[in-house]
N, C-alpha and C positions, 0 to 999 in steps of 0.2 A: 884094486881093482874093480871088485863088486861096486863101491862107489862110484867111481868113473864110468862105469857102464850103466849105473842107473841115470846119471847127470843125461847122458847122451840121449838117452831115450824119452826123458822128461823133456818139457817145455822150457825154451830157452830164455823166456821171459821170467824165470823164476830165479832171483837173486843168488840162492844157495849152489847154483849150478854153474858157478864161474870157476876158472883154476885160478890158481894164486898169481900167474902174469898179469891178468886182466881185472883183475876185483878193484885194486885202487882205482883205475880208470872209469868204471863203470860206476864207482860211487861218485865221482864227479861230474860226469855227462848225464846221469839221470835226473839229478835234483835239479842240474842248470837247464834241462830241458823242461822239467815241471815249471821252473820259475818263470822260465819266459813265455811259455805258453798262457801261465797264469796271467803275465804282465799283457800280452797280447789281447788278452778277453777282458782283462780290466779296461785297458785304452780304449775297446771296441765300445764299450757301455758308456764310458764319459763322452768320447766323442759323439754317439747317438744322442745323448742327453741334451749336449752342447748343440748340436745341430737341430732338435727339434725346439730348443727353447728359442734358438734364434728366427726359426720360420713363425714361432707364434707371434714373434715381436714384429717381424715383418706384415704379418696380418693386422695385430692391432694397431700398429702404425697407417696402414692401410685404410682401415676403419675408421680411425680418426680422421686422415684426410678426407674421405667422403664425407662424414659429417661436417667437415666444417668448409669445404671449398666446392662439394657438388650436392646437385639436388640429384639423390637417388631416385629408381623408378617409383611411379604412386602404385602401378601394379603391371601383371605381366602384357595388359593391352598396351598400356601407354609406353612401357621402355624407359630407358635411362634418358633422364633430362639435363643436360649440362648447360648452363647459359651461354657459355661461349659457342657452343654446336648449334643451338636451338635459337636464343634471342639475337642472335648476330645480324642473320637477314632481317629480321623483324626490326630492329632498330630504326627510327624515324630517320629517313632520308634528310639530308640538308637543305635540300633544296624544295621541300614540304614547308606549309606553314599552316598553322591553325587561325580560324576566324570567328568571328561572331560567336564566342564562346559565353556562353549563358549556364548560369549555376542553377543545376533543377533541385537539388537536395544533399543532405549531409550523407555520407555511408559511412561503413564500418572504417574504412580508412583514409578518407578524406571525403573533399566536395565531388560528386557527380555532377558532370555538365553534358550541355550538349553545343556541337559547334558545326563548321564546316572545315574539310581537310583541302586545301589547295595545293593541287598537284598535276605539273604539265597542264597548266590552262585548264584542267577539271576541278570541279568541286564535291567532295564527297561528304555527305552527313554522317557525324561520327557520335559515338556516347564516348565520354572522356572520364575514367574512372584515376582519380589522382591520389596519391598519396601526401598526407598533409605535413606540413612544416613541421622541424622539431619531433619528428618520430623518432622513436626507440629502434635500438638495433633489432631488435626483436620483431618490432611492428615491420621494420622495414626486409626483413628477411621473410616474413610472414606474406608482403606484398609481392616480392619477387617470387614466390611461389603460387600465388594466383596468376601473375603472370605465365608462369609456365604451364599453369593448368589449363588455362584459357589456348595456349598455343598446342598444347595436346590433344584436346579433345574438339576444336573447332575445324576438324578436317571432315565436316560432313556439310551437305549442301543445305540440311535444315538445321543446324545450329549455327548460332550467332558467331560471327569470325572475326578472330582477333587481326587486326589489320596492321598497327604498327605498336610499338612501345618506345619509352625512354626510361633506361634504367642505367643508362652510365652516366648519368648527373642529374643533379634536383633542379626541378621538382620532377619525381618520378609520377610516370601515368602511361596508361594503356588505352590504345583506341578500338573500341569494338566499333563494328559497322552497326549504321542505324538504318531503320525501313521507311518508306512513305507511303503510307498513312501512319504506319507505326503502332504503336500499343494495340494488340486485337481486342482488350476491352473497351477502348475508346473509341475505336472503330466500328465496334457493336453498337453503341450507343450513338455513335453521328447517323447509322442507318435509320434509328427511329426519327430524326429530323430528316430524313431525307424522302418523306412521303413515299413509302414503299419503292425506293430502289429507282428513282428517275434519274440519278447520277451513277449508281453502282447496284447491279443485279446480283443479291446476295440471296439465293435460296438455299432449299434442303440440300439439295446436290452440292450447293456450294460448301456446305456443311462436312460434307465426305469429302472432298477434295481438300480442304484445310487440315480436318482431322486428319488424313491421310500421311501427309506431312508432318505433323507432329507427332506422330505415332512413329515414323520412322529414324525421325531424331532421337525421340526418347530410347527406342530399340538399338540404335546405334551407341548410344551413351552406354547403356548397359553391357551388350554383347561385345563391345570392342573395349571398354575401360571399367566397367564394374563399376559404374557411377549411377546411384539414385537420385534423382531429381530432387524430388522432397517437396517440391513446391508450384507443381502441376496446375496453372489457372490460365485463363485468359488475359490475365493482368501481364502474365511473366512470357508472353507469343508477341512475335514482332510479325507482323503482314506487310507486303509489300505489292508492287504492281503485279496483277493478274492473279492475285490472292498466294501468293507464293508467301511460305511462313517459315519462320526460324525460331526454334526453341533457344529462349533468353532466361534471366533469372536464375543463374546457375550460383548465387550465392550460398544458397543452403547445402549445395552437393560438395562444394570449396569446402566450405566449414568443416561439416560430418566427416568428410574424408582427413581434414590436418587434425580433429579431435579424434580420430577413430571411435566417435560415439556423436550421439545426439542428444544435446543436452536440453534442460529446460527452456532455457532462452530460447535457444534455437527455435524448438518447438512451440513456443509462444509466439513466434513471427507468423506461423501459417494458421490462418484462421480454421478453426472447428471444421466448417463447414463443407471445407474440403479434405478433411481427414478420415482415412479410412478408419473403421473400426478398433483394428489392433494399436492403432497409434494413438488414439482417445485414451485406451487402456495401458498405452504407455509399455507395451511388445515392441519386441524389434523392428525395424525399419526394413522394408522389402521392395523389389520392383514391383509386384503386386500391389502395394501401397500404393504407388504412382497409379496404377492402372485404376483404381478407385477412382484419384481425383481425374482422371483422364474422362471418366465416365461422367465426373461432375462437369467438366471443359463442354463434353458434349451437349449438355444441358444449357450451359452459358450460351453458346452459340445458337443452337436452335431458338432461344428466348431472346435473342438481341442483347444481351449481356444483363438478364435478371439475377439477382443474387439465389443462389441454391435454397432450397428449403423455405421457401416465401413465406410459410404460415409459421415458421418455428423461427423464436427467438436464439441467438446464438447457445446460450444455457439452456436450452431444452434441446439438444439435438444430441448431446449424448444419451442420455436418459432415453429418449426416444428412438434411436439407431440400434441403443441394445435391446429395445422390444422390437427390432427388426421393422420399424418404419421405413417406408419408402416415397419418395418423390411421386407425384401425379403425374400423368403423361401430359406434357405441354400442349399447348393449342399449335397447329401446323405440325407437329411432329408424327412421322410415319411410324407405323408399327414394326419396320425393321429395324429404325433407328431407337425406337424407346425398347426394343429387344435387346440390342447392342448397349445402350444405357444400363440396363439391369444386368445385363451379364457383366458387365466391369465391376458394378456394384454390389458382387455377392457377398455376404454376409462371410464367408470362409476364403481367405485369402487366395487358397489351393484351386479354389474352384472359378476365379476369375482367368480370363485367357492370355497368356502371353501376347506379345508386340505383334509377332510375325503372324498369327491368329486375327488380330485386331483386323491387321492390314488386308489380309484376305476377304474378312467380312466387309471390309468398308468398298474394298472392289466390288463384291457383288452385290451389295445392298444398293449402292450407287445407281443403279441400274432401273431402281425402283422409287428411285428419289424425286419428289417434286421439283418442276424446275420455276413455278413462280416466286417473286420476289418475296423475302419474308419481310414483313412489316409488323410495328407496334404503335399506337397510338398515344401510347402512355410516355412521356418522356421521365428521363432518369434525374433525379434529385441526388446528387452526389452524397451529400452530409447523409440524406435517409437511406441510401445505399449502403455506405459504410456499415452504418447503423445494424442493418437488417443483416449483411454480411459477416459482421463480425470484425472487420478491417478497422485499424488504429485511425483516429480522427486527424 
C-alpha cells in the first residue's frame, strides 16, 4: 500500500509507476512512438535536402540557359536585352534596299561602308558595319552583342542611332544613321577653305551650341548606362544640318565593356594628345577622363581642327603633362571658353566638372560668346596633321 501511494503521487511518466496490468502495453507503445517520431524527423531531413538540391539544379540550369540563349543585362541602366524582344523591330524590312555601298575601311569585325538606305521612296545616308564572311562562332556572338549595345544606348537625340540590323541571315550587318556634312573634324577643316564662313557661319557661339549637345550625349551614356566613351574627339562626332551633333565612335566603349577592362591594344588606338594624365599613367579610366578629352575637343573646335599641343610631338606629351604643362589660349578663344577648357583639363580628375555642370556653364557662357565667323588661312595637310596629332597614317 505504501508503494501504491507513492506511485499515485509521483509523475505518471515514470516507467516504474505502472501497475502489473498495463506494464506490457507500455513496453510496446512507448518504443513504437519513439521509433515513429525518429522516422518522421529523418524523413523531413531527407525531404528538405532533396528539395534544396532540386532547386539548386533548376537555378544552375536557368543560368546555363541564360548564358547560352539570352543576352543578360549590360548594367542596371540598360536592362535585359533579348534578341527576340529587342532586335525584332529593328530587323531590316524586306521592302528596304541598300544602294551605292562603298567600303570606307576595315573594322574589327569586317568592312565598314557608306551607302543609301531606300525606303518608301526616300533615301537615307547610312553607315554599314558588317560581319566578315567565315567568322567564328565567338565573333558572331560578339557582333550580336555590338548590335544589342547600339540598340540599348542609341535612345538619345545626341547619340548616333541604330536604324536597322540584319542578324537573321548572312551577311550580318547593322545600319547606323549618317549625317551631312558628317564627321565634325572634316567639317572644321572645310571651314578653313570656306573663306571665313561665306557658306556656313561657324562662330565661337556655334562652338558652345555644338559642345552642349556633345556634353548631353556623353552625360546620357554615363548617367543612364554607366558607359565611358573613352575616345572623345572631333573625329568621333557627327554634325548635321543646323549644327545638330551626335556622339559616335563607340567602339572603344563597347570593347572595354565586353572585356570588363581596358587593355593596351585598346589604349593604343586613342592618341595620347587626347588622353587624361591618369590614362597616360595606366590608372583606372573614369567619366572624368572623358571630361579631359572633352576639353581637348573644345580646343579642336575653336581652332577649326588644329591638332592639340601643336608645339609638342606626341612623345613629349606625357613628360610635359606630368610637369603640369598647359596649352596656350588659342586665337579667337574668349576668356570664358578658355576657362572652361582649363576647368575640364584639371590635373586631378576629382577637380574636373561633371557633365551636368559643363552643360550649365555652356549655357551661361554662350551669352558672352563672339558671333563672328571663325576662320583660318592655314590649310590642313592631312599627313602632317596625323603626324602631329599622333594618329596612325
